[in-house]
N, CA and C of each residue as an Amber inpcrd file, in Angstrom:
protein
   546
 101.2030000  78.2620000 148.6950000 100.2550000  79.3480000 148.8000000
 101.0210000  80.6620000 149.0310000 100.6100000  81.7240000 148.3770000
 101.2300000  83.0310000 148.5390000 100.9540000  83.5870000 149.9320000
 101.8880000  84.4120000 150.4340000 101.7140000  84.9890000 151.7670000
 100.4210000  85.7880000 151.8640000 100.0800000  86.5600000 150.8270000
  98.8460000  87.3420000 150.8290000  97.6370000  86.4230000 150.9890000
  97.6550000  85.2690000 150.3290000  96.5490000  84.3150000 150.4340000
  96.4410000  83.7680000 151.8620000  97.5810000  83.5480000 152.5110000
  97.5720000  83.0820000 153.8970000  96.9930000  84.1500000 154.8130000
  97.3850000  85.4000000 154.5970000  96.8400000  86.5030000 155.3890000
  95.3290000  86.5890000 155.1980000  94.8890000  86.4860000 153.9450000
  93.4490000  86.5350000 153.6560000  92.7210000  85.3830000 154.3430000
  93.3300000  84.2090000 154.3380000  92.7260000  83.0440000 154.9860000
  92.5350000  83.3110000 156.4790000  93.5600000  83.8350000 157.1190000
  93.4500000  84.1340000 158.5520000  92.3760000  85.1940000 158.7760000
  92.4070000  86.2630000 157.9860000  91.4200000  87.3430000 158.1260000
  89.9880000  86.8010000 158.0050000  89.7780000  85.8680000 157.0800000
  88.4470000  85.2690000 156.9000000  87.9970000  84.4850000 158.1300000
  88.9530000  84.0750000 158.9660000  88.6260000  83.2790000 160.1500000
  88.5530000  84.0920000 161.4430000  88.7730000  85.4020000 161.3370000
  88.5980000  86.2800000 162.4960000  87.1410000  86.7510000 162.4900000
  86.4620000  86.4720000 163.5840000  85.0380000  86.8150000 163.6920000
  84.8900000  88.2250000 164.2740000  83.9440000  88.9830000 163.7440000
  83.6090000  90.2930000 164.2960000  82.3490000  90.1480000 165.1330000
  82.4370000  90.5740000 166.3980000  81.3050000  90.4840000 167.3320000
  80.8670000  91.9120000 167.6680000  79.6660000  92.3120000 167.2180000
  79.2100000  93.6750000 167.5050000  78.8360000  93.8590000 168.9800000
  79.0710000  95.0740000 169.4650000  78.6630000  95.4910000 170.8130000
  79.2960000  94.6740000 171.9300000  80.5580000  94.2540000 171.7310000
  81.2810000  93.5520000 172.7970000  82.6370000  94.2150000 172.9840000
  83.0740000  94.4980000 174.1670000  82.4330000  94.2500000 175.4640000
  81.3900000  95.2920000 175.8610000  81.2360000  96.3370000 175.0210000
  80.1680000  97.2990000 175.2900000  79.6000000  97.8060000 173.9780000
  78.4270000  98.4080000 174.0520000  77.7270000  98.8920000 172.8700000
  78.6290000  99.8240000 172.0550000  78.6160000  99.6170000 170.7400000
  79.3930000 100.4550000 169.8350000  80.7590000  99.8950000 169.4770000
  81.2120000  98.8630000 170.1950000  82.5090000  98.2490000 169.9090000
  82.2920000  97.0800000 168.9520000  83.1270000  97.0250000 167.9180000
  83.1350000  95.8780000 167.0090000  84.3570000  95.0410000 167.3900000
  84.1440000  93.9790000 168.1700000  85.2230000  93.1640000 168.7240000
  85.7200000  92.1590000 167.6970000  87.0230000  92.1270000 167.4700000
  87.6190000  91.1460000 166.5700000  88.0370000  89.9380000 167.4010000
  87.3640000  88.8320000 167.1940000  87.5520000  87.6050000 167.9780000
  88.5240000  86.6690000 167.2610000  89.7180000  86.5410000 167.8290000
  90.7710000  85.7070000 167.2350000  90.5320000  84.2180000 167.4740000
  89.6580000  83.8700000 168.4250000  89.4790000  82.4560000 168.7690000
  88.9050000  81.6390000 167.6170000  88.1960000  82.2740000 166.7080000
  87.6940000  81.5350000 165.5440000  88.8250000  81.2230000 164.5660000
  89.8960000  81.9950000 164.6270000  91.0820000  81.6890000 163.8180000
  91.9670000  80.6650000 164.5170000  92.0860000  80.7420000 165.8440000
  92.9440000  79.7800000 166.5400000  92.3690000  78.3710000 166.5050000
  91.0480000  78.2500000 166.3600000  90.4700000  76.8980000 166.3210000
  90.6150000  76.2380000 164.9510000  90.9790000  77.0160000 163.9410000
  91.2050000  76.4820000 162.6040000  92.6890000  76.1360000 162.4550000
  92.9790000  74.8770000 162.2210000  94.3750000  74.4180000 162.1920000
  95.2150000  75.1580000 161.1550000  94.6840000  75.3920000 159.9650000
  95.4380000  76.0880000 158.9090000  95.6850000  77.5410000 159.2990000
  94.6710000  78.2130000 159.8080000  94.8400000  79.6080000 160.2240000
  95.8930000  79.6980000 161.3300000  95.8270000  78.7720000 162.2750000
  96.8040000  78.7750000 163.3620000  98.2190000  78.5540000 162.8060000
  98.3400000  77.6280000 161.8920000  99.6410000  77.3810000 161.2560000
 100.1640000  78.6450000 160.5820000  99.3140000  79.3370000 159.8440000
  99.7410000  80.5340000 159.1280000 100.1470000  81.6540000 160.0850000
  99.4400000  81.7850000 161.1990000  99.7840000  82.8330000 162.1670000
 101.1390000  82.5630000 162.8060000 101.3660000  81.3270000 163.2310000
 102.6430000  80.9880000 163.8690000 103.7720000  81.0320000 162.8400000
 103.5070000  80.5870000 161.6310000 104.5140000  80.6440000 160.5590000
 104.9260000  82.0930000 160.2820000 103.9550000  83.0090000 160.2410000
 104.2520000  84.4230000 160.0330000 105.1990000  84.9380000 161.1140000
 104.8670000  84.6690000 162.3750000 105.6860000  85.1350000 163.4900000
 107.0760000  84.5010000 163.4500000 107.1260000  83.2070000 163.1940000
 108.4090000  82.5040000 163.1430000 109.3300000  83.1100000 162.0790000
 108.7920000  83.3550000 160.8910000 109.6050000  83.9240000 159.8080000
 110.1560000  85.2930000 160.1840000 109.3870000  86.0600000 160.9190000
 109.8200000  87.3990000 161.3210000 110.9760000  87.3620000 162.3120000
 111.0360000  86.3100000 163.1450000 111.9770000  86.3210000 164.2610000
 112.9970000  85.1810000 164.2780000 112.9970000  84.3200000 163.2690000
 113.8710000  83.1460000 163.3070000 115.3570000  83.4700000 163.3440000
 115.7370000  84.6490000 162.8850000 117.1550000  85.0190000 162.8720000
 117.5110000  86.0770000 163.9160000 116.6610000  86.2610000 164.9040000
 116.8550000  87.3290000 165.8960000 117.5570000  86.8760000 167.1810000
 117.9110000  85.6000000 167.2980000 118.5810000  85.1000000 168.5010000
 117.8450000  85.5050000 169.7770000 116.5730000  85.1640000 169.8230000
 115.7120000  85.5140000 170.9450000 115.8570000  84.4790000 172.0490000
 115.9270000  84.9560000 173.3070000 115.9850000  84.0510000 174.4590000
 114.5970000  83.7020000 174.9880000 113.6840000  84.6880000 174.9340000
 112.3590000  84.5030000 175.5390000 111.2780000  85.1840000 174.7140000
 110.0820000  84.6080000 174.8240000 108.8670000  85.2380000 174.3370000
 108.0530000  85.5780000 175.5760000 107.6700000  86.8390000 175.7120000
 106.8310000  87.2710000 176.8320000 105.4190000  87.4700000 176.3050000
 104.5090000  86.5850000 176.7170000 103.1270000  86.6370000 176.2620000
 102.2410000  87.3540000 177.2580000 101.4270000  88.2760000 176.7420000
 100.5190000  89.0440000 177.5860000  99.2000000  88.2860000 177.7280000
  98.7530000  88.1740000 178.9740000  97.5070000  87.4590000 179.2880000
  96.3500000  88.0080000 178.4790000  95.5230000  87.2010000 177.9530000
  95.6070000  85.7470000 177.9350000  95.9040000  85.2050000 176.5400000
  95.4320000  85.8940000 175.5170000  95.6430000  85.3520000 174.1730000
  97.0950000  85.4490000 173.7260000  97.8650000  86.3020000 174.3450000
  99.3010000  86.3380000 174.0710000  99.9820000  85.0520000 174.4910000
  99.3610000  84.3150000 175.4240000  99.8980000  83.0170000 175.8390000
  99.8260000  82.0120000 174.6880000  98.7490000  82.0650000 173.9280000
  98.5410000  81.1170000 172.8240000  99.6700000  81.2580000 171.8030000
  99.8640000  82.4840000 171.3290000 100.8610000  82.7250000 170.2940000
 102.2670000  82.6820000 170.8590000 102.4230000  83.1700000 172.0710000
 103.7400000  83.2070000 172.6960000 104.3240000  81.8350000 172.9350000
 103.5230000  80.9250000 173.4740000 104.0210000  79.5820000 173.7590000
 104.3830000  78.8420000 172.4700000 103.5310000  78.9550000 171.4580000
 103.8130000  78.2820000 170.1830000 105.0670000  78.8580000 169.5230000
 105.2000000  80.1780000 169.5550000 106.3780000  80.8040000 168.9580000
 107.6420000  80.4550000 169.7410000 107.5520000  80.4430000 171.0660000
 108.7140000  80.0740000 171.8870000 109.1980000  78.6730000 171.5110000
 108.2680000  77.7550000 171.3600000 108.6200000  76.3910000 170.9560000
 109.3580000  76.3920000 169.6070000 108.7930000  77.1100000 168.6220000
 109.3970000  77.1410000 167.2840000 110.7880000  77.7830000 167.2880000
 110.9990000  78.7620000 168.1680000 112.2790000  79.4760000 168.2110000
 113.2670000  78.8760000 169.2000000 112.8560000  77.7780000 169.8490000
 113.6880000  77.1710000 170.8870000 114.0440000  78.2040000 171.9660000
 113.0250000  78.9420000 172.3810000 113.1660000  79.9840000 173.3970000
 112.2640000  79.6430000 174.5820000 112.4800000  80.3250000 175.6830000
 111.6180000  80.1630000 176.8410000 110.3830000  81.0440000 176.7130000
 109.3970000  80.7730000 177.5570000 108.1570000  81.5570000 177.5650000
 107.9710000  82.2090000 178.9290000 107.6770000  83.4940000 178.9330000
 107.4420000  84.2680000 180.1470000 105.9970000  84.7780000 180.1200000
 105.1870000  84.4280000 181.1250000 103.8280000  84.9790000 181.1740000
 103.8030000  86.3640000 181.8170000 103.1030000  87.2810000 181.1790000
 102.8270000  88.5910000 181.7680000 101.3330000  88.5810000 182.0810000
 101.0250000  88.7500000 183.3860000  99.6730000  88.4740000 183.8620000
  99.0240000  89.6620000 184.5390000  97.7270000  89.5150000 184.7390000
  96.9800000  90.4610000 185.5540000  97.4180000  90.2800000 187.0030000
  97.1680000  91.2780000 187.8530000  97.6470000  91.2270000 189.2380000
  97.1890000  89.9900000 190.0230000  98.0840000  89.5410000 190.8960000
  97.8140000  88.4640000 191.8570000  97.5860000  87.0970000 191.2210000
  98.1770000  86.8590000 190.0600000  98.0580000  85.5580000 189.3870000
  99.3680000  84.7750000 189.4130000 100.4780000  85.4620000 189.6470000
 101.7810000  84.8040000 189.6670000 102.1930000  84.5090000 191.1120000
 102.7600000  83.3330000 191.3820000 102.9810000  82.9090000 192.7610000
 104.2070000  83.4880000 193.4690000 105.2160000  83.9110000 192.7410000
 106.4470000  84.3980000 193.3780000 106.4700000  85.9300000 193.3290000
 107.5930000  86.5080000 193.7520000 107.7300000  87.9670000 193.7660000
 107.5720000  88.5240000 192.3510000 106.8160000  89.6110000 192.2370000
 106.5470000  90.2030000 190.9260000 106.9810000  91.6600000 190.8830000
 107.1110000  92.1510000 189.6650000 107.2110000  93.5840000 189.4240000
 105.9490000  93.9690000 188.6650000 105.5100000  95.2100000 188.8660000
 104.2330000  95.6620000 188.3080000 104.4320000  96.8830000 187.4240000
 103.5160000  97.0320000 186.4830000 103.4790000  98.2360000 185.6530000
 102.0130000  98.5860000 185.4220000 101.6570000  99.8130000 185.7710000
 100.2930000 100.2880000 185.5410000 100.2520000 101.1080000 184.2640000
  99.0810000 101.1730000 183.6590000  98.9200000 101.9210000 182.4200000
  97.5070000 102.4590000 182.3480000  97.3150000 103.4650000 181.5170000
  96.0170000 104.1230000 181.3990000  95.1140000 103.3960000 180.4230000
  93.8590000 103.3680000 180.7890000  92.8010000 102.8780000 179.9160000
  91.9110000 104.0690000 179.5720000  90.9350000 103.8450000 178.7220000
  90.0260000 104.9220000 178.3560000  89.3450000 105.5020000 179.6000000
  88.9750000 104.6310000 180.5490000  88.3050000 105.0780000 181.7710000
  88.9920000 104.4760000 182.9850000  90.2020000 104.9250000 183.3040000
  90.8810000 104.4350000 184.4890000  92.2490000 103.8820000 184.1790000
  92.6970000 102.9520000 185.0410000  94.0120000 102.3360000 184.8680000
  93.9020000 100.8350000 185.0600000  94.9320000 100.1370000 184.6290000
  95.0470000  98.6980000 184.8460000  96.5100000  98.4100000 185.1550000
  96.7890000  97.1910000 185.5770000  98.1370000  96.8010000 185.9630000
  98.4300000  95.4080000 185.4360000  99.6770000  95.1830000 185.0420000
 100.1440000  93.8480000 184.6890000 101.3900000  93.5500000 185.5040000
 101.7080000  92.2560000 185.6250000 102.8360000  91.8190000 186.4320000
 103.6560000  90.7580000 185.7120000 104.9100000  90.6660000 186.1410000
 105.8280000  89.6390000 185.6560000 106.6630000  89.2050000 186.8570000
 107.0550000  87.9510000 186.8950000 107.9440000  87.5230000 187.9770000
 109.2150000  88.3720000 187.9510000 109.6420000  88.7930000 189.1280000
 110.8220000  89.6520000 189.2420000 112.0820000  88.9670000 188.7120000
 112.1280000  87.6390000 188.8060000 113.3170000  86.8960000 188.3710000
 113.1440000  86.2110000 187.0110000 112.1290000  86.6250000 186.2450000
 111.8420000  85.9710000 184.9650000 112.9200000  86.2120000 183.9190000
 113.5230000  87.3810000 183.9650000 114.5210000  87.7670000 182.9620000
 115.7380000  88.3610000 183.6520000 116.8330000  88.4130000 182.8970000
 118.0420000  89.0270000 183.4370000 118.6190000  89.9870000 182.3930000
 119.5020000  90.8730000 182.8180000 120.1000000  91.8100000 181.8640000
 120.7220000  91.0760000 180.6710000 120.4600000  91.6150000 179.5010000
 121.0090000  91.0430000 178.2800000 120.1000000  90.0500000 177.5700000
 119.0740000  89.5470000 178.2500000 118.1370000  88.6410000 177.5830000
 117.4460000  89.3760000 176.4440000 117.2400000  88.6690000 175.3340000
 116.5480000  89.2230000 174.1670000 115.1330000  88.6670000 174.1370000
 114.1540000  89.5720000 174.1320000 112.7590000  89.2070000 174.3600000
 111.8510000  89.7890000 173.2860000 110.8650000  88.9920000 172.8740000
 109.7630000  89.4870000 172.0480000 108.5430000  89.5320000 172.9490000
 107.8580000  90.6670000 172.9710000 106.5990000  90.8010000 173.6990000
 105.4860000  90.5700000 172.6930000 104.5460000  89.6760000 173.0400000
 103.5270000  89.3000000 172.0720000 102.1290000  89.2930000 172.6870000
 101.1700000  89.7310000 171.8850000  99.7540000  89.6540000 172.2350000
  98.9810000  89.4380000 170.9410000  97.7040000  89.1460000 171.0630000
  96.9210000  88.8770000 169.8550000  96.5690000  90.1410000 169.0940000
  96.3030000  91.2460000 169.8240000  95.7420000  92.4230000 169.1910000
  96.3630000  93.6980000 169.7440000  96.6910000  94.6170000 168.8550000
  97.2010000  95.9370000 169.2270000  96.1020000  96.9520000 168.9870000
  95.6610000  97.5920000 170.0770000  94.6550000  98.6500000 169.9750000
  95.3290000  99.9760000 170.3170000  95.1750000 100.4690000 171.5420000
  95.7580000 101.7570000 171.9180000  97.2220000 101.6360000 172.3150000
  97.6980000 100.4300000 172.5800000  99.1030000 100.2120000 172.8860000
  99.4630000 100.2730000 174.3530000  98.5300000 100.6110000 175.2280000
  98.8340000 100.7420000 176.6470000  99.3680000  99.4730000 177.2830000
  98.7200000  98.3640000 177.0320000  99.1530000  97.0960000 177.6170000
 100.5270000  96.6970000 177.0860000 100.7220000  96.8410000 175.7870000
 102.0000000  96.4530000 175.1850000 103.1430000  97.3170000 175.6970000
 102.9220000  98.6170000 175.8160000 103.9740000  99.4960000 176.3360000
 104.3090000  99.1000000 177.7700000 103.2850000  98.8290000 178.5780000
 103.5160000  98.4190000 179.9640000 104.3130000  97.1150000 180.0160000
 103.9760000  96.1590000 179.1540000 104.7080000  94.8850000 179.1200000
 106.1680000  95.1170000 178.7330000 106.3980000  95.9610000 177.7530000
 107.7680000  96.2620000 177.3270000 108.5540000  96.9460000 178.4520000
 107.8930000  97.8080000 179.1980000 108.5580000  98.4780000 180.3280000
 108.9600000  97.4680000 181.4000000 108.1150000  96.4600000 181.6440000
 108.4790000  95.4150000 182.6070000 109.7570000  94.7080000 182.1690000
 109.8070000  94.3430000 180.9000000 110.9740000  93.6380000 180.3590000
 112.2280000  94.5060000 180.4820000 112.1100000  95.7590000 180.1030000
 113.2570000  96.6720000 180.1530000 113.7020000  96.9550000 181.5880000
 112.7560000  96.9910000 182.5180000 113.0870000  97.3430000 183.8950000
 114.1140000  96.3960000 184.4990000 114.1120000  95.1330000 184.0760000
 115.0730000  94.1680000 184.6240000 116.3410000  94.0870000 183.7680000
 116.4620000  94.9720000 182.7790000 117.6740000  95.0230000 181.9700000
 117.6570000  94.1750000 180.7190000 116.5290000  93.5280000 180.4440000
 116.4280000  92.7330000 179.2200000 116.1320000  93.6600000 178.0370000
 116.3820000  93.1670000 176.8460000 116.1670000  93.9290000 175.6220000
 114.8860000  93.4760000 174.9460000 114.0320000  94.4280000 174.5940000
 112.8350000  94.1060000 173.8100000 113.2290000  94.1680000 172.3390000
 113.2830000  93.0140000 171.7020000 113.6320000  92.9260000 170.2820000
 112.5110000  93.5110000 169.4310000 111.2630000  93.2010000 169.8140000
 110.0890000  93.7000000 169.0990000 108.8510000  93.3950000 169.9230000
 107.7760000  94.0390000 169.5190000 106.4540000  93.7370000 170.0580000
 105.6410000  93.2270000 168.8690000 104.9990000  92.0710000 169.0250000
 104.3430000  91.4250000 167.8870000 102.8720000  91.1480000 168.1670000
 102.0770000  91.2280000 167.1110000 100.6260000  91.0590000 167.2030000
 100.1300000  90.3600000 165.9370000  99.0000000  89.6900000 166.0540000
  98.3390000  89.1670000 164.8670000  97.4910000  90.2630000 164.2410000
  96.7350000  90.9910000 165.0580000  95.8210000  92.0350000 164.5840000
  96.2760000  93.3960000 165.0920000  96.2150000  94.3980000 164.2240000
  96.4800000  95.7820000 164.6180000  95.3120000  96.6570000 164.1590000
  94.7620000  97.4110000 165.0990000  93.6840000  98.3560000 164.7910000
  94.3260000  99.7200000 164.5120000  94.5480000 100.0110000 163.2460000
  95.3020000 101.1970000 162.8420000  94.7740000 102.5200000 163.4020000
  93.4550000 102.7740000 163.3980000  92.9790000 104.0860000 163.8450000
  93.2950000 104.4060000 165.3150000  93.5700000 103.3950000 166.1250000
  93.8170000 103.6330000 167.5470000  95.2630000 104.0050000 167.8530000
  96.1390000 103.9210000 166.8470000  97.5120000 104.4250000 166.9150000
  98.3850000 103.8220000 168.0210000  98.1300000 102.5740000 168.3700000
  98.9610000 101.9020000 169.3580000 100.4000000 101.7490000 168.9030000
 100.5870000 101.5450000 167.6240000 101.9380000 101.4090000 167.0550000
 102.7940000 102.6280000 167.4040000 102.2020000 103.8080000 167.2990000
 102.9570000 105.0340000 167.5790000 103.4530000 105.0670000 169.0220000
 102.6280000 104.6160000 169.9620000 103.0380000 104.6030000 171.3740000
 104.2080000 103.6420000 171.6060000 104.1440000 102.4930000 170.9750000
 105.2120000 101.4980000 171.1550000 106.4930000 101.9650000 170.4810000
 106.3760000 102.4590000 169.2730000 107.5530000 102.9410000 168.5520000
 108.1790000 104.1450000 169.2510000 107.3850000 104.9360000 169.9640000
 107.9170000 106.0660000 170.7330000 108.8300000 105.5830000 171.8580000
 108.6750000 104.3220000 172.2560000 109.5390000 103.7080000 173.2710000
 110.7890000 103.0840000 172.6350000 110.9310000 103.2450000 171.3140000
 112.0910000 102.6990000 170.6120000 111.9700000 101.2190000 170.3060000
 110.7450000 100.7260000 170.2130000 110.5020000  99.2950000 170.0130000
 109.8510000  99.0670000 168.6500000 110.3750000  98.1100000 167.9220000
 109.8280000  97.7180000 166.6220000 108.4900000  97.0050000 166.8350000
 107.5370000  97.2560000 165.9250000 106.2160000  96.6260000 165.9780000
 106.0200000  95.7710000 164.7330000 105.5930000  94.5380000 164.9490000
 105.2780000  93.6110000 163.8590000 103.8200000  93.1960000 164.0190000
 103.0470000  93.3030000 162.9410000 101.6730000  92.8050000 162.9810000
 101.3600000  92.1220000 161.6540000 100.4660000  91.1580000 161.7330000
 100.1180000  90.3750000 160.5520000  98.9690000  91.0090000 159.7700000
  97.9080000  91.3940000 160.4800000  96.6970000  91.9010000 159.8400000
  96.3690000  93.2950000 160.3530000  96.1710000  94.2300000 159.4760000
  95.7940000  95.5890000 159.8570000  94.3210000  95.8160000 159.5410000
  93.6430000  96.4860000 160.4550000  92.2290000  96.7950000 160.3090000
  92.0250000  98.2850000 160.4740000  91.0650000  98.8250000 159.7250000
  90.7380000 100.2440000 159.8070000  89.5320000 100.5350000 160.6940000
  89.0630000  99.5290000 161.4270000  87.9390000  99.7800000 162.3350000
  88.4850000 100.0790000 163.7150000  87.7280000 100.8210000 164.5060000
  88.1700000 101.0900000 165.8740000  87.1000000 100.7370000 166.8700000
């Protein structure tokens, strides 16, 4: 099957949910694609092909759907998996990074000893919107001296310009499916 056909197959399995989490938002639900074995295979295959020659030590998955893709990719790349979580979910000492949302701020955390200087890391989540969460995750990785090889996503919402924020940090962005809705 051609790569374009695989992308189309995955896109056909992403459900759009109107007015979630609030009125006026068209939410792209990746869970309808993850439950389809072929779509899941194509998503992980896409990520694997992008990073198989990058000598990555770890995949850092952002809670929660980043865990799905991150763990599978870590397995395929023979790399470790690092969870990046919402506050107060990790049991040992953490480092935190706050970031701006449309109406306020949020925070994510990573274990302080999860990475060491020189580690090569991919930061992964399911969807790139404004880029705030991804930039914060990349800052956590960099703060301990590790290198962010790239930030990867299955879905990218182009009008929200999250890619620009991540690239402004000097980080490569990889996404499988681009959407023009916001």
